[in-house]
C-alpha positions as CSV (number, residue, x, y, z in Angstrom):
1,M,92.5,101.8,110.5
2,M,91.8,98.5,112.2
3,V,93.6,95.3,111.1
4,G,92.5,92.1,112.8
5,N,92.5,92.6,116.5
6,Y,95.1,95.4,116.5
7,L,93.8,98.9,117.6
8,P,96.1,101.8,116.7
9,P,97.6,103.8,119.6
10,S,95.1,106.1,121.4
11,P,96.1,109.5,122.7
12,H,93.4,109.1,125.3
13,L,95.1,106.2,127.1
14,P,97.7,106.9,129.8
15,F,100.3,104.8,127.9
16,N,100.3,102.4,124.9
17,V,101.0,98.8,126.1
18,M,102.1,98.1,122.5
19,S,105.1,100.5,122.8
20,N,105.7,100.1,126.5
21,T,108.7,97.7,126.7
22,S,108.1,97.0,130.4
23,H,104.5,95.9,130.0
24,Q,104.0,92.3,131.1
25,P,100.6,90.9,130.0
26,V,98.6,88.9,132.6
27,N,96.3,86.1,131.9
28,P,93.3,86.9,134.2
29,T,92.1,83.3,134.4
30,E,95.5,82.0,135.3
31,H,96.1,84.8,137.9
32,C,92.8,84.0,139.6
33,E,93.6,80.3,139.7
34,N,97.0,81.0,141.2
35,V,95.5,83.4,143.8
36,C,92.8,80.8,144.8
37,A,95.3,78.0,144.9
38,N,97.7,79.9,146.9
39,P,96.1,82.8,148.9
40,S,99.5,84.0,150.2
41,I,100.1,85.5,146.7
42,S,96.8,87.4,146.8
43,P,97.3,91.1,145.9
44,S,94.9,92.0,148.7
45,K,96.6,93.1,151.8
46,A,93.4,92.2,153.9
47,P,93.1,88.8,155.6
48,L,90.9,86.2,153.9
49,S,88.3,86.5,156.7
50,G,86.9,89.5,158.6
51,V,87.6,91.7,155.4
52,S,85.9,95.0,155.3
53,G,83.6,95.4,152.3
54,K,82.7,98.7,150.8
55,R,80.0,99.6,148.3
56,R,81.3,100.4,144.9
57,A,80.4,103.6,143.0
58,N,77.3,101.9,141.6
59,D,76.1,101.1,145.1
60,R,76.6,97.3,144.9
61,L,78.4,95.6,147.7
62,N,81.5,94.0,146.1
63,V,82.5,90.8,147.9
64,P,86.3,90.4,147.4
65,S,87.5,87.6,145.2
66,S,89.8,86.3,148.0
67,I,86.7,85.6,150.2
68,V,84.8,84.1,147.3
69,C,87.7,81.7,146.6
70,D,88.2,80.9,150.3
71,S,84.5,79.9,150.5
72,G,84.7,77.5,147.7
73,F,82.9,79.4,145.0
74,V,84.1,79.5,141.4
75,P,82.9,81.6,138.4
76,G,79.6,80.5,137.2
77,D,78.4,79.1,140.6
78,K,74.9,80.2,141.5
79,V,74.8,81.8,145.0
80,F,71.7,82.1,147.2
81,V,70.9,84.9,149.7
82,V,69.2,84.4,153.0
83,D,68.9,86.9,155.9
84,E,70.0,84.5,158.7
85,D,72.8,82.0,159.3
86,P,71.4,78.5,158.9
87,T,73.5,77.4,161.8
88,G,72.3,80.3,164.0
89,A,75.9,81.3,164.8
90,V,75.5,84.9,163.5
91,P,72.9,87.3,164.9
92,K,70.6,89.4,162.7
93,P,71.0,91.7,160.8
94,C,73.1,89.7,158.4
95,L,73.2,88.5,154.8
96,V,74.4,85.0,154.1
97,L,75.5,83.8,150.7
98,L,75.1,80.0,150.3
99,K,76.3,77.5,147.7
100,E,73.4,75.2,148.4
101,Q,69.8,76.4,147.6
102,P,67.9,76.9,150.9
103,P,64.1,76.3,151.1
104,K,63.5,80.1,150.9
105,S,66.0,82.4,149.1
106,L,65.7,86.3,149.1
107,A,67.8,86.6,145.9
108,D,70.3,84.6,143.8
109,Y,73.5,85.7,142.1
110,V,76.1,84.1,139.8
111,V,79.8,84.4,140.7
112,A,81.4,86.6,138.1
113,K,84.4,85.7,135.9
114,D,86.6,87.8,138.1
115,R,85.4,85.7,141.0
116,R,83.5,88.4,142.7
117,I,79.9,88.6,143.9
118,R,78.1,92.0,143.7
119,V,75.1,92.4,145.9
120,T,72.4,95.0,145.0
121,P,71.2,97.6,147.5
122,A,67.7,96.0,147.4
123,T,69.1,92.8,148.6
124,L,71.0,94.5,151.4
125,K,67.9,96.2,152.5
126,K,65.8,93.0,152.4
127,C,68.4,91.6,155.0
128,G,68.2,94.7,157.2
129,L,71.6,96.0,156.3
130,Q,72.3,99.7,155.8
131,G,75.3,102.0,155.6
132,E,78.5,101.9,153.6
133,N,80.9,99.5,155.4
134,F,80.4,95.8,156.2
135,E,82.3,92.9,157.8
136,I,82.6,90.0,155.4
137,D,83.6,86.5,156.5
138,G,83.8,83.4,154.4
139,G,84.4,79.7,154.5
140,A,82.6,76.2,154.3
141,E,80.6,77.2,151.2
142,K,79.0,80.3,152.7
143,I,79.8,84.0,153.1
144,I,78.4,86.2,155.9
145,V,78.0,89.9,155.6
146,R,77.3,91.9,158.8
147,P,77.3,95.6,159.6
148,A,80.8,97.0,160.5
């Protein structure tokens, strides 16, 4: 029986948070704002730049939220993809995610509520990137993805 938003305990869950006295609820929005405002409390043990990205099970490249925050992107921002660094500082092949719309974009994404950007395999291929592991650097309203 369901009453309001309460769901009865499920035998399929590893534990029931309603009966677990040590459970501390977390507000995801507040947590993300704290992490972005103070990167030293980030749960990630990787540095904010030069982080290694790995494709997720569904084959999308998951850009970590720490890099997304460090680069000045917030949930709902539109992100544009190009296959070369506008400043010319990074050699091809690379994928560059920009905050400002370039003259010609290969694709565009929206920053998710969890402050991540998930790049499809088709977009990686358009940029000449293959494989499973990538170097990801961010800052100054852009994120650069290169082969590891």
